[in-house]
C-alpha positions as CSV (number, residue, x, y, z in Angstrom):
1,X,69.5,-21.8,-34.8
2,X,68.0,-24.6,-36.9
3,X,69.4,-27.1,-34.4
4,X,67.3,-25.5,-31.6
5,X,64.3,-25.3,-33.9
6,X,64.5,-29.0,-34.7
7,X,65.5,-30.3,-31.3
8,X,62.1,-32.0,-30.7
9,X,62.5,-33.9,-34.0
10,X,64.3,-37.1,-34.8
11,X,65.6,-36.0,-38.3
12,X,66.1,-38.9,-40.7
13,X,67.9,-38.3,-44.0
14,X,67.1,-41.0,-46.5
15,X,70.0,-40.4,-48.8
16,X,73.2,-42.2,-49.8
17,X,74.6,-38.9,-51.3
18,X,77.7,-37.8,-49.4
19,X,77.0,-34.3,-50.6
20,X,73.5,-34.2,-49.1
21,X,74.9,-35.7,-45.8
22,X,77.6,-32.9,-45.7
23,X,75.0,-30.2,-46.3
24,X,73.1,-31.5,-43.2
25,X,76.3,-31.4,-41.2
26,X,77.1,-27.9,-42.4
27,X,73.6,-26.7,-41.5
28,X,74.2,-28.1,-38.0
29,X,71.2,-30.4,-38.2
30,X,71.5,-33.5,-36.0
31,X,70.3,-36.4,-38.2
32,X,70.5,-40.1,-38.7
33,X,70.7,-41.9,-42.1
34,X,68.2,-44.6,-42.9
35,X,68.0,-46.1,-46.3
36,X,65.2,-48.2,-47.8
37,X,65.5,-49.6,-51.3
38,X,63.1,-48.1,-53.8
39,X,63.0,-48.8,-57.5
40,X,63.3,-45.3,-59.0
41,X,60.8,-45.6,-61.8
42,X,58.3,-42.9,-62.8
43,X,55.5,-42.7,-65.3
44,X,56.8,-41.8,-68.8
45,X,54.2,-39.1,-69.1
46,X,55.9,-37.0,-66.4
47,X,58.2,-34.1,-67.2
48,X,60.7,-31.9,-65.4
49,X,59.7,-31.1,-61.8
50,X,56.9,-33.6,-61.9
51,X,59.5,-36.4,-62.2
52,X,61.6,-35.2,-59.2
53,X,58.5,-34.5,-57.1
54,X,57.2,-38.0,-57.9
55,X,60.6,-39.6,-57.0
56,X,61.2,-37.6,-53.8
57,X,57.7,-38.7,-52.7
58,X,58.3,-42.3,-53.8
59,X,61.5,-42.5,-51.7
60,X,59.4,-41.6,-48.6
61,X,56.8,-44.3,-49.1
62,X,58.6,-47.3,-47.6
63,X,58.9,-45.4,-44.3
64,X,55.4,-46.4,-43.0
65,X,56.4,-46.6,-39.3
66,X,57.2,-42.9,-38.7
67,X,56.9,-42.0,-35.0
68,X,55.3,-38.7,-33.7
69,X,58.6,-36.8,-33.6
70,X,60.2,-38.3,-36.7
71,X,61.0,-36.0,-39.6
72,X,61.9,-37.8,-42.8
73,X,63.7,-36.0,-45.6
74,X,64.0,-37.5,-49.1
75,X,65.2,-35.9,-52.3
76,X,65.8,-36.5,-56.0
77,X,67.8,-34.6,-58.6
78,X,67.7,-34.9,-62.4
79,X,69.3,-33.0,-65.3
80,X,66.7,-31.9,-67.8
81,X,67.9,-31.4,-71.4
82,X,65.9,-31.1,-74.5
83,X,62.7,-32.3,-72.7
84,X,64.5,-35.4,-71.5
85,X,65.7,-36.5,-68.0
86,X,69.3,-37.4,-67.7
87,X,70.0,-39.5,-64.6
88,X,73.2,-41.1,-63.3
89,X,75.3,-42.8,-65.9
90,X,75.5,-46.6,-65.9
91,X,79.2,-46.7,-67.0
92,X,82.1,-44.8,-68.5
93,X,80.6,-44.8,-72.1
94,X,77.3,-43.4,-70.9
95,X,79.0,-40.8,-68.8
96,X,81.0,-39.6,-71.9
97,X,77.8,-39.6,-74.0
98,X,75.9,-37.5,-71.5
99,X,78.7,-34.9,-71.2
100,X,78.8,-34.7,-75.0
101,X,75.1,-33.9,-75.0
102,X,75.5,-31.2,-72.4
103,X,78.5,-29.6,-74.1
104,X,77.8,-26.1,-75.5
105,X,74.2,-26.1,-74.2
106,X,72.1,-24.9,-71.3
107,X,70.4,-27.5,-69.2
108,X,68.4,-27.4,-66.1
109,X,69.1,-29.2,-62.8
110,X,65.9,-29.9,-60.9
111,X,65.8,-31.1,-57.3
112,X,62.7,-32.0,-55.3
113,X,62.7,-32.5,-51.5
114,X,60.0,-34.2,-49.4
115,X,59.8,-33.4,-45.7
116,X,57.5,-35.9,-44.1
117,X,56.2,-36.3,-40.5
118,X,53.8,-38.9,-39.1
119,X,50.8,-36.7,-40.2
120,X,52.0,-34.3,-42.8
121,X,54.2,-33.9,-45.8
122,X,55.7,-30.9,-47.6
123,X,57.1,-31.2,-51.1
124,X,59.0,-28.5,-52.9
125,X,61.5,-28.2,-55.8
126,X,64.1,-25.9,-57.2
127,X,65.4,-25.4,-60.8
128,X,68.8,-24.1,-61.8
129,X,69.9,-23.2,-65.3
130,X,73.4,-24.4,-66.1
131,X,75.4,-23.3,-69.2
132,X,78.3,-25.4,-70.4
133,X,81.0,-24.2,-72.8
134,X,81.8,-26.4,-75.7
135,X,83.8,-29.2,-74.1
136,X,86.6,-30.9,-76.0
137,X,86.8,-34.7,-76.3
138,X,90.0,-34.6,-74.2
139,X,88.4,-32.6,-71.4
140,X,85.4,-35.0,-71.2
141,X,87.7,-38.1,-71.2
142,X,90.0,-36.6,-68.6
143,X,87.1,-35.7,-66.3
144,X,85.4,-39.1,-66.6
145,X,88.7,-41.0,-66.1
146,X,89.8,-39.0,-63.1
147,X,86.5,-38.2,-61.3
148,X,84.3,-41.2,-62.2
149,X,81.0,-39.3,-61.9
150,X,78.8,-42.4,-61.9
151,X,76.9,-41.3,-58.8
152,X,75.9,-38.0,-60.2
153,X,72.8,-37.0,-62.3
154,X,74.1,-35.7,-65.6
155,X,77.5,-37.3,-65.1
156,X,79.1,-34.3,-63.5
157,X,79.7,-32.5,-60.2
158,X,79.7,-28.7,-60.4
159,X,82.1,-28.6,-57.5
160,X,84.6,-30.7,-59.4
161,X,87.2,-30.1,-62.2
162,X,84.6,-30.1,-65.0
163,X,82.6,-27.4,-63.2
164,X,85.8,-25.2,-62.8
165,X,86.7,-25.3,-66.5
166,X,83.4,-26.1,-68.2
167,X,80.5,-24.1,-66.6
168,X,80.2,-20.6,-68.0
169,X,77.4,-19.5,-65.8
170,X,74.4,-20.6,-63.8
171,X,71.0,-19.0,-63.0
172,X,69.7,-20.1,-59.6
173,X,71.1,-22.0,-56.7
174,X,74.6,-23.4,-56.9
175,X,73.8,-25.9,-54.1
176,X,70.8,-27.2,-56.0
177,X,73.2,-28.3,-58.8
178,X,75.1,-30.2,-56.1
179,X,71.9,-32.0,-55.2
180,X,70.1,-30.0,-52.5
181,X,68.4,-26.5,-52.6
182,X,69.8,-25.8,-49.2
183,X,68.3,-22.3,-48.8
184,X,64.8,-23.5,-49.7
185,X,65.2,-26.5,-47.3
186,X,66.3,-24.1,-44.5
187,X,63.3,-21.9,-45.2
188,X,60.9,-24.9,-45.0
189,X,62.5,-26.4,-41.9
190,X,62.5,-23.1,-40.0
191,X,58.7,-22.9,-40.6
192,X,58.1,-26.2,-38.6
């Protein structure tokens, strides 16, 4: 259904994320991947959805040569805990520290998506509340050692071992926690 709707567009996904790429395949959207380097820095005054909105938009800015039928999709995800954004860990030590911060608490996963054409742009976001049980030191070390979550905001993947044993409940979209609010994206694309 979406494939037919988007047939007149050249859909460009500007994301290295294997999870986002898989979502596009699973939605049966024909797409190409184009990456342009962007320094993901945002003003320190921004909070929550304003950060991800800013970054999703920022990732679209280098694409200045969009053609009439191009449809560029960029996205950004953060973990929001205690009024602070937690991004991807730089190394093993930071991954362990982040998981220790999340242990026993509720945090929010916020994802923003930009859909940009030659003459228009739509920007939307989604927020999911995630509740972690109290994680033991052994559980955190086992997960970081075996799953190396260095490419994931908040140092974890809900679809991995830590999600199986550590997440007590979520409020909102499961797929948003994986990095893309698929249902909202579908709704926006079907409107085109």
